[in-house]
N, CA, C and O atoms as a GROMACS GRO file, in nm:
protein
  304
    1MET      N    1   9.404  11.996   7.181
    1MET     CA    2   9.280  11.921   7.170
    1MET      C    3   9.162  12.014   7.193
    1MET      O    4   9.160  12.092   7.289
    2LYS      N    5   9.064  12.006   7.105
    2LYS     CA    6   8.943  12.086   7.119
    2LYS      C    7   8.843  12.014   7.207
    2LYS      O    8   8.849  11.892   7.223
    3ASP      N    9   8.751  12.091   7.264
    3ASP     CA   10   8.647  12.034   7.349
    3ASP      C   11   8.517  12.006   7.274
    3ASP      O   12   8.433  11.929   7.321
    4SER      N   13   8.500  12.068   7.157
    4SER     CA   14   8.375  12.052   7.084
    4SER      C   15   8.397  12.079   6.936
    4SER      O   16   8.503  12.128   6.894
    5PHE      N   17   8.294  12.047   6.856
    5PHE     CA   18   8.298  12.078   6.714
    5PHE      C   19   8.155  12.083   6.662
    5PHE      O   20   8.063  12.036   6.728
    6VAL      N   21   8.137  12.139   6.543
    6VAL     CA   22   8.005  12.150   6.481
    6VAL      C   23   7.979  12.023   6.401
    6VAL      O   24   8.064  11.978   6.323
    7PHE      N   25   7.861  11.965   6.420
    7PHE     CA   26   7.819  11.847   6.344
    7PHE      C   27   7.692  11.886   6.270
    7PHE      O   28   7.592  11.923   6.333
    8TYR      N   29   7.694  11.878   6.139
    8TYR     CA   30   7.582  11.924   6.057
    8TYR      C   31   7.479  11.814   6.030
    8TYR      O   32   7.513  11.695   6.023
    9ALA      N   33   7.355  11.854   6.015
    9ALA     CA   34   7.248  11.760   5.984
    9ALA      C   35   7.276  11.688   5.852
    9ALA      O   36   7.240  11.571   5.837
   10SER      N   37   7.339  11.755   5.759
   10SER     CA   38   7.371  11.692   5.630
   10SER      C   39   7.469  11.576   5.650
   10SER      O   40   7.464  11.478   5.575
   11PHE      N   41   7.559  11.586   5.748
   11PHE     CA   42   7.650  11.476   5.779
   11PHE      C   43   7.568  11.354   5.823
   11PHE      O   44   7.587  11.243   5.775
   12TYR      N   45   7.476  11.379   5.916
   12TYR     CA   46   7.392  11.271   5.967
   12TYR      C   47   7.312  11.206   5.855
   12TYR      O   48   7.304  11.084   5.846
   13GLU      N   49   7.252  11.288   5.769
   13GLU     CA   50   7.171  11.236   5.660
   13GLU      C   51   7.254  11.148   5.567
   13GLU      O   52   7.208  11.041   5.525
   14ALA      N   53   7.374  11.192   5.535
   14ALA     CA   54   7.461  11.114   5.445
   14ALA      C   55   7.508  10.985   5.511
   14ALA      O   56   7.506  10.879   5.449
   15ILE      N   57   7.549  10.994   5.636
   15ILE     CA   58   7.602  10.878   5.707
   15ILE      C   59   7.493  10.775   5.736
   15ILE      O   60   7.521  10.655   5.734
   16SER      N   61   7.371  10.819   5.761
   16SER     CA   62   7.264  10.727   5.798
   16SER      C   63   7.229  10.628   5.688
   16SER      O   64   7.165  10.526   5.714
   17ASN      N   65   7.269  10.656   5.565
   17ASN     CA   66   7.242  10.567   5.453
   17ASN      C   67   7.346  10.457   5.438
   17ASN      O   68   7.333  10.370   5.351
   18LEU      N   69   7.450  10.459   5.520
   18LEU     CA   70   7.557  10.360   5.511
   18LEU      C   71   7.528  10.240   5.600
   18LEU      O   72   7.446  10.248   5.692
   19PRO      N   73   7.595  10.127   5.574
   19PRO     CA   74   7.584  10.012   5.666
   19PRO      C   75   7.639  10.050   5.804
   19PRO      O   76   7.724  10.138   5.816
   20GLY      N   77   7.589   9.984   5.907
   20GLY     CA   78   7.624  10.017   6.044
   20GLY      C   79   7.773  10.024   6.074
   20GLY      O   80   7.818  10.117   6.142
   21ASP      N   81   7.851   9.929   6.024
   21ASP     CA   82   7.994   9.931   6.053
   21ASP      C   83   8.064  10.049   5.987
   21ASP      O   84   8.158  10.104   6.043
   22THR      N   85   8.018  10.087   5.869
   22THR     CA   86   8.076  10.202   5.800
   22THR      C   87   8.033  10.332   5.867
   22THR      O   88   8.111  10.427   5.875
   23GLN      N   89   7.909  10.337   5.916
   23GLN     CA   90   7.863  10.454   5.991
   23GLN      C   91   7.954  10.479   6.110
   23GLN      O   92   8.001  10.591   6.131
   24LEU      N   93   7.980  10.375   6.186
   24LEU     CA   94   8.066  10.388   6.303
   24LEU      C   95   8.205  10.435   6.264
   24LEU      O   96   8.263  10.519   6.332
   25GLU      N   97   8.258  10.382   6.156
   25GLU     CA   98   8.390  10.421   6.109
   25GLU      C   99   8.394  10.570   6.075
   25GLU      O  100   8.490  10.639   6.110
   26VAL      N  101   8.291  10.620   6.007
   26VAL     CA  102   8.286  10.762   5.969
   26VAL      C  103   8.267  10.850   6.092
   26VAL      O  104   8.334  10.952   6.105
   27TYR      N  105   8.177  10.812   6.182
   27TYR     CA  106   8.157  10.890   6.304
   27TYR      C  107   8.288  10.900   6.384
   27TYR      O  108   8.324  11.008   6.432
   28ASN      N  109   8.358  10.788   6.398
   28ASN     CA  110   8.484  10.789   6.471
   28ASN      C  111   8.589  10.874   6.400
   28ASN      O  112   8.666  10.945   6.466
   29ALA      N  113   8.592  10.869   6.269
   29ALA     CA  114   8.687  10.949   6.192
   29ALA      C  115   8.659  11.098   6.210
   29ALA      O  116   8.751  11.178   6.226
   30ILE      N  117   8.531  11.136   6.206
   30ILE     CA  118   8.494  11.276   6.224
   30ILE      C  119   8.538  11.325   6.362
   30ILE      O  120   8.599  11.431   6.374
   31CYS      N  121   8.508  11.246   6.465
   31CYS     CA  122   8.545  11.285   6.602
   31CYS      C  123   8.696  11.293   6.619
   31CYS      O  124   8.747  11.388   6.678
   32LYS      N  125   8.766  11.195   6.568
   32LYS     CA  126   8.912  11.192   6.583
   32LYS      C  127   8.974  11.312   6.513
   32LYS      O  128   9.066  11.375   6.567
   33TYR      N  129   8.925  11.346   6.394
   33TYR     CA  130   8.979  11.459   6.319
   33TYR      C  131   8.942  11.592   6.385
   33TYR      O  132   9.027  11.678   6.403
   34ALA      N  133   8.816  11.608   6.419
   34ALA     CA  134   8.769  11.736   6.473
   34ALA      C  135   8.825  11.764   6.612
   34ALA      O  136   8.857  11.879   6.643
   35LEU      N  137   8.837  11.663   6.695
   35LEU     CA  138   8.881  11.684   6.833
   35LEU      C  139   9.031  11.671   6.851
   35LEU      O  140   9.091  11.743   6.931
   36LEU      N  141   9.093  11.580   6.778
   36LEU     CA  142   9.235  11.551   6.799
   36LEU      C  143   9.324  11.593   6.682
   36LEU      O  144   9.446  11.595   6.694
   37GLY      N  145   9.262  11.627   6.569
   37GLY     CA  146   9.339  11.666   6.452
   37GLY      C  147   9.408  11.550   6.382
   37GLY      O  148   9.502  11.570   6.305
   38GLU      N  149   9.363  11.428   6.408
   38GLU     CA  150   9.424  11.309   6.350
   38GLU      C  151   9.346  11.262   6.227
   38GLU      O  152   9.223  11.261   6.227
   39LEU      N  153   9.419  11.222   6.124
   39LEU     CA  154   9.358  11.166   6.004
   39LEU      C  155   9.369  11.014   6.012
   39LEU      O  156   9.478  10.960   5.994
   40PRO      N  157   9.259  10.946   6.038
   40PRO     CA  158   9.263  10.800   6.052
   40PRO      C  159   9.268  10.729   5.916
   40PRO      O  160   9.232  10.786   5.813
   41GLU      N  161   9.312  10.604   5.918
   41GLU     CA  162   9.305  10.518   5.800
   41GLU      C  163   9.160  10.471   5.787
   41GLU      O  164   9.099  10.430   5.885
   42LEU      N  165   9.106  10.479   5.666
   42LEU     CA  166   8.966  10.446   5.646
   42LEU      C  167   8.946  10.352   5.528
   42LEU      O  168   9.029  10.346   5.437
   43SER      N  169   8.836  10.280   5.532
   43SER     CA  170   8.797  10.197   5.418
   43SER      C  171   8.758  10.291   5.303
   43SER      O  172   8.733  10.409   5.326
   44PRO      N  173   8.751  10.241   5.181
   44PRO     CA  174   8.721  10.329   5.066
   44PRO      C  175   8.591  10.409   5.079
   44PRO      O  176   8.590  10.528   5.050
   45ILE      N  177   8.483  10.347   5.122
   45ILE     CA  178   8.356  10.419   5.132
   45ILE      C  179   8.363  10.524   5.243
   45ILE      O  180   8.320  10.637   5.223
   46ALA      N  181   8.417  10.488   5.358
   46ALA     CA  182   8.430  10.582   5.468
   46ALA      C  183   8.522  10.698   5.428
   46ALA      O  184   8.496  10.813   5.464
   47LYS      N  185   8.628  10.666   5.355
   47LYS     CA  186   8.721  10.770   5.311
   47LYS      C  187   8.652  10.867   5.215
   47LYS      O  188   8.676  10.988   5.222
   48ALA      N  189   8.568  10.816   5.127
   48ALA     CA  190   8.495  10.902   5.034
   48ALA      C  191   8.403  10.998   5.110
   48ALA      O  192   8.398  11.117   5.079
   49MET      N  193   8.332  10.946   5.209
   49MET     CA  194   8.242  11.031   5.289
   49MET      C  195   8.322  11.136   5.365
   49MET      O  196   8.288  11.254   5.365
   50PHE      N  197   8.429  11.093   5.429
   50PHE     CA  198   8.510  11.183   5.509
   50PHE      C  199   8.575  11.291   5.423
   50PHE      O  200   8.585  11.407   5.464
   51THR      N  201   8.619  11.254   5.303
   51THR     CA  202   8.683  11.349   5.212
   51THR      C  203   8.588  11.463   5.175
   51THR      O  204   8.630  11.577   5.160
   52VAL      N  205   8.460  11.432   5.161
   52VAL     CA  206   8.360  11.535   5.129
   52VAL      C  207   8.332  11.622   5.251
   52VAL      O  208   8.308  11.742   5.237
   53MET      N  209   8.332  11.564   5.369
   53MET     CA  210   8.299  11.637   5.492
   53MET      C  211   8.416  11.720   5.547
   53MET      O  212   8.394  11.821   5.615
   54ARG      N  213   8.537  11.679   5.519
   54ARG     CA  214   8.655  11.745   5.578
   54ARG      C  215   8.663  11.896   5.548
   54ARG      O  216   8.688  11.973   5.640
   55PRO      N  217   8.642  11.940   5.424
   55PRO     CA  218   8.649  12.085   5.398
   55PRO      C  219   8.545  12.165   5.478
   55PRO      O  220   8.571  12.278   5.519
   56VAL      N  221   8.429  12.106   5.500
   56VAL     CA  222   8.324  12.173   5.579
   56VAL      C  223   8.370  12.186   5.725
   56VAL      O  224   8.352  12.291   5.787
   57MET      N  225   8.429  12.079   5.778
   57MET     CA  226   8.480  12.083   5.916
   57MET      C  227   8.595  12.182   5.928
   57MET      O  228   8.605  12.254   6.027
   58ASP      N  229   8.683  12.186   5.827
   58ASP     CA  230   8.796  12.279   5.829
   58ASP      C  231   8.747  12.424   5.825
   58ASP      O  232   8.802  12.509   5.895
   59ALA      N  233   8.645  12.452   5.744
   59ALA     CA  234   8.592  12.588   5.735
   59ALA      C  235   8.527  12.630   5.868
   59ALA      O  236   8.545  12.743   5.912
   60ALA      N  237   8.454  12.540   5.931
   60ALA     CA  238   8.392  12.571   6.060
   60ALA      C  239   8.498  12.597   6.165
   60ALA      O  240   8.483  12.686   6.248
   61SER      N  241   8.604  12.519   6.163
   61SER     CA  242   8.714  12.538   6.259
   61SER      C  243   8.783  12.671   6.236
   61SER      O  244   8.819  12.741   6.331
   62ALA      N  245   8.803  12.708   6.109
   62ALA     CA  246   8.867  12.836   6.077
   62ALA      C  247   8.780  12.953   6.123
   62ALA      O  248   8.832  13.051   6.175
   63ARG      N  249   8.648  12.942   6.105
   63ARG     CA  250   8.558  13.049   6.152
   63ARG      C  251   8.567  13.062   6.304
   63ARG      O  252   8.569  13.173   6.357
   64TYR      N  253   8.573  12.949   6.373
   64TYR     CA  254   8.583  12.951   6.519
   64TYR      C  255   8.715  13.016   6.562
   64TYR      O  256   8.716  13.101   6.650
   65GLU      N  257   8.824  12.977   6.500
   65GLU     CA  258   8.955  13.033   6.535
   65GLU      C  259   8.958  13.184   6.509
   65GLU      O  260   9.016  13.258   6.589
   66ALA      N  261   8.898  13.229   6.401
   66ALA     CA  262   8.892  13.372   6.370
   66ALA      C  263   8.809  13.445   6.475
   66ALA      O  264   8.843  13.556   6.516
   67SER      N  265   8.701  13.383   6.518
   67SER     CA  266   8.617  13.443   6.622
   67SER      C  267   8.694  13.457   6.753
   67SER      O  268   8.684  13.560   6.820
   68VAL      N  269   8.768  13.356   6.790
   68VAL     CA  270   8.849  13.360   6.911
   68VAL      C  271   8.954  13.470   6.900
   68VAL      O  272   8.975  13.546   6.994
   69ALA      N  273   9.020  13.477   6.786
   69ALA     CA  274   9.123  13.579   6.765
   69ALA      C  275   9.063  13.718   6.773
   69ALA      O  276   9.123  13.808   6.832
   70ASN      N  277   8.946  13.738   6.714
   70ASN     CA  278   8.881  13.868   6.719
   70ASN      C  279   8.835  13.903   6.861
   70ASN      O  280   8.836  14.020   6.900
   71GLY      N  281   8.795  13.804   6.937
   71GLY     CA  282   8.755  13.827   7.074
   71GLY      C  283   8.870  13.876   7.161
   71GLY      O  284   8.848  13.949   7.257
   72LYS      N  285   8.990  13.837   7.128
   72LYS     CA  286   9.108  13.880   7.202
   72LYS      C  287   9.141  14.027   7.176
   72LYS      O  288   9.220  14.087   7.248
   73LYS      N  289   9.081  14.083   7.072
   73LYS     CA  290   9.102  14.224   7.040
   73LYS      C  291   9.006  14.314   7.115
   73LYS      O  292   9.008  14.436   7.096
   74GLY      N  293   8.924  14.258   7.198
   74GLY     CA  294   8.832  14.338   7.277
   74GLY      C  295   8.710  14.385   7.200
   74GLY      O  296   8.649  14.485   7.237
   75GLY      N  297   8.674  14.315   7.093
   75GLY     CA  298   8.555  14.351   7.017
   75GLY      C  299   8.577  14.456   6.911
   75GLY      O  300   8.481  14.506   6.853
   76ARG      N  301   8.702  14.490   6.885
   76ARG     CA  302   8.730  14.590   6.781
   76ARG      C  303   8.709  14.535   6.645
   76ARG      O  304   8.727  14.606   6.546
   0.00000   0.00000   0.00000
C-alpha cells in the first residue's frame, strides 16, 4: 500500500463537470487504485473517466518507482 499519489489539476477539471454522485465515484476509484492497487467496478461514465486517467497515474507511479530504485544506487 502506498502512502501518497500525484493528483493532477486536469483530473479535477474533468471530474468537476460531472454530477456529484459520479464525481464521488471517480474520486474513490482514483484513490482505491492509486493507494491500494484495486480496480473498482464503475458506472459507464465513471469508467470512461477512470480509463483516461489510469495511464497517467500508471506513468507517475512508474516514475516514482524508478526514482526510488535509483536512490538505492547511491545517486549513481
